N, C-alpha and C positions, 0 to 999 in steps of 0.2 A: 596220227600226227596232225598238227595244225596245218591249215592250208597255206599259211604264210608265217614266216618267223625267221629267227636267226639264233645261232649258238656260237659261243667262242670255241675255237679249236686250239689244240696245243701246237706251239711253234717254237723252234729252238731259240731264235734271237728276237724276233719281232712278235706282233700279235696277228692272229688269223681269225677269220669269221666265215662261217658257212651261212648262206642266206638262201631261202627258198620262198617261192610264191607261185600263184596260178598264172600270173601274167607279168609282162616286162615292167609296167609302171609300179606294180606292187613290189616287185623284186628290188627296184631302185629305192622305194620308200623303206623297205625293211633293211636294206644296206645302210641307209642314212641313220635309221633308228638304232641299228646295231652298233654303228660307229660311235654314236652318242653314248650308248650304254658302256662300251669298252672304255671310253674316256672318263666315265663318271661325271658327265656334264650336268651341271645344275644351273637352271635359268631362274630369273626372278622378274616380277612385275609384269606389266603389259607390253605387248609388241610396240617397239619404238621406230621400226624402220621396215619398209617394204623393199624387197629385193626381187627383181625380175631377172630370171636366168633364161637365156636362149643359147643352147649349146648344140653343136653338131660334131659328129665324129664318124670315122670309117666303119665302126662296128660297135656292137653292144658293150664289149669290154672297154674300149676306149671311151665310150660315152659314160659308162658307169664311173670310171676313174676320174674323168673330167668333172662330173657332177659332185662326187665326194670331195675332190680337191677344192672345188669352189666353196663348198661348205666350210672346209678347213680354213680357206683364205679369210672368210668373214669372221670366223672365230678368232683368228690370230690378229688380223689387221684392224677390224672394226669392233672387236670384242662383243659381237652379238652371236647368238646361237638360235637354232630353229628346232621346234619340237613337232611341227606338222609339215608334211611334204606333199602338198597337192601339185601334181605334175601331169603333163601330157607328153606322150611319146608318139611321134609320127615318123616312121622309118628311122633314120639316123639323127633325128632332131628331138631335143628335149626342151620343153617350155615349162617353166615353173614360176609361180608367184609365191614367194616365201615371206613370212613376217618374222623379223628378228626381235628377240628379247635380250636384255642385258644378261651377261654371264655373271652368276654368283660365284661359281667355282668349276675348275676342271681338275679332277684328281690325277689323271694320267694323260698328258698331252700326246697327240699323234702328230708326227711331222708331215707325213704324206701317205697317200694310198699308192700301192705299187702294182705293177703288172706281173709280179712273180707268180707263176702258175695260175694266172687268172683265166678262167674260161666260163662263159655263160652257156649252160647246156640244159637240155631237156631232162627232166627227172620225173619220178612218180608224182611229185607235188606240182609239176608244171614246168618250172624253171628253177635252176639252182646255180649259185656262183660261190666260189671260195675266194676270199680276199685276204691279202696280207698287207699289214700297215707297218710303215717305218716309224719306229719310236725312238 
């Protein structure tokens, strides 16, 4: 199995994703890339805007949800998306410098990332999380 990745899971009403990675930062990156893939996000052109994120949360689950929901915010409000997710995690703080590109299309919009059954846990790959998205 790949050291990092994501796969869509079957879910009754919403969409779900399993994400795995050797470390926390890569887990967050894979979750963002997986969310983009679920939505069928297509970007175009060159980066037009830099977005600096500084997020803090009580735990990894809350930080992951906050990070992904911030990405959704920029998709919805500013109509920019991201395809690269350089970030640093220090305890319960996330710092990222993202470069947004114009959105060409979104096949299946996601409303929000939920806490439904969300747990970041150790696995054979290092870390694993299962995410459910409200559509």
